[in-house]
N, C-alpha and C positions, 0 to 999 in steps of 0.2 A: 165307677169304673175302676177296674186293678192296675196296679202299678206294674210296669214290666219289671221281670226281674233283672239283677244285675249281670252284665255278660260274664260268661265265663273265661277265666284267664288260662285254664288247662293246656288249651293247643298250644299258646303261646310259651307257658312255663316249662313244658315238655321237651318242647323245641328248642328252647334257649339251654336247657340242661344237656340235650343230647349234644348240640351245636358245640357246647363247651368240650365235652368230651371228645368228639371228632375233630376240632382244632387242635386238642393235645396229642391225639394219635397222629396228625399229619404233621405237627411239628416235631414229634420225635421222629417220624420216618423221613423228612426230608432235610432235618437239620441236624442229623446225627453225623460224627465226622467222617464216617466211610458211607459208601453207596451200599443200599440195601441188596442189591444184587452180586455184591463182591463175595467170593466165595461159593456162588450158587449157580456157576456157569454152566457145568454139567447137568444141574437140575433143569435150568431153561433150555438147555439143547435138547433134552429127553422131552419136556414140555411141548417143545414147538415141534418135535417129532412126531408127539401123539397127533398135536393137532393136524399137522400135513398128512397123516395116515389116515385121517376122519375127514377128508374132504377140505380142509384149509389150504388154501393156493401157498406154492412154495414161495411166491413173492412176499410172502406174511412172514416176516423174520423178526429178528431181536428188535430193531428200530420200532417196526409197526406195533410188537408187542407192548414196547414201552410207551408208545405215544397213547395206545389204547388204556393202558394202565392208568396214564396221568390222567386221560379223560374220566373214566371210571372214578378215580380218586377225588374229583372235585364235584362230581354228581351230587352226592350228600350234602355237600357246601350249599350249592345253590337251591337244592331242596330244602333244607333245614333253615337257611335263612328266609326263603321264600314262606314258609309257615309261622316262623318267628316274627317277622316284622309285619307292622299293620298294614292292611289291603292298600292303602293310598300311598305307601311307599315301597311298595314291594321292589320298584326298580332299583334300589339301592344295592339289593342282591347281585344285580347284573354288574354293578360297578365293584363289589368287593371281591368277586372271584379273580378277575385280573388284577387287583390291587394286592391280594395277597399272594398271589402267584409270584408277581414282579418282588415284592419284599422277600420272599422265599428264595428266588433265583438271586438277588443281589447279595443276600446274606452268604448263599452258597458260593458266589464269585469273590466275596471280600473277606470271608472270615475260615471256609471250610478247603482246604487244598486238594483235599481228595474227590472233591465233589466238582461237578461240572454244569454251570448255569448256561441254558440254552434258550434261545425264543420259540424252539419248539415246544419246549415244556408249558411256557407261559400260554401259547396258543391251544395247547390241548387242556390246560386245566380250566382256561377261559370257555371252551367249549363245553366241557364237563360241567361248569357252573351253570352256564346258561341253560343246558339241558336239565339240570336239577330245578333252576328257578322254574323254568315251563312246565316240569311235573307238578311242582308245587302250586302254581298258577291254576292248571288244570284242576288238580283235586281240589282246591278251595271252592272253584266255579262249581263243580260237582256237588260238592256237601252244601253249598249255599242254596243251589235249586232244590236240592232234596229237602232242605231246612225249611224254605218258602212253601213249598207244596205241603210238608206236614203241617206249617202253621196255618195256612190257608184252609186245609181240611178240618182242622180242630176248628178254627172260627166258624166254619160252614156248620159243621155239626153241632156247634154250642147254638147257633142262631135257629136251626131248624130241628132241633130236638124237641119232641112232642112229648107231652105227659102220659106215661102209660097209664091206661086204665088199671085201678086196683081191683082186685078180684074180692068179692065177699064171699064167706063161706056160710 
């Protein structure tokens, strides 16, 4: 009987590397002394104008755009955590998203006078983290189901392989 090969840690290692890079980008974006949108008000207004001309309702203004951006910003956090963590503790990713968001907002409130800490940011970031975690769980389930089928087929083929007759010349 052959011994099973050791598990691959490629997914975990790649996820951790991307996660560290992602957290660095988020830290730079959220903990800079000035808000990212400062000085870009006219560009944001033009962007919203394009959205409105292309079917996005007028009620979708700056506040909704910012809320949506905060959701999208934390989707990768949940996704990468969901891939990096062992399957048995995937739920930790659900706790990390709001914890990181609260830490960012408290830092903004306490140390960055030009930044505004809001509960709506925490809420949006948490939603994004949950969406990302859910996507990672779904992806892992799909990959695991595929892997089980591939392994089952390989085992079946190994058990039912018949010796091919050798042709003589």
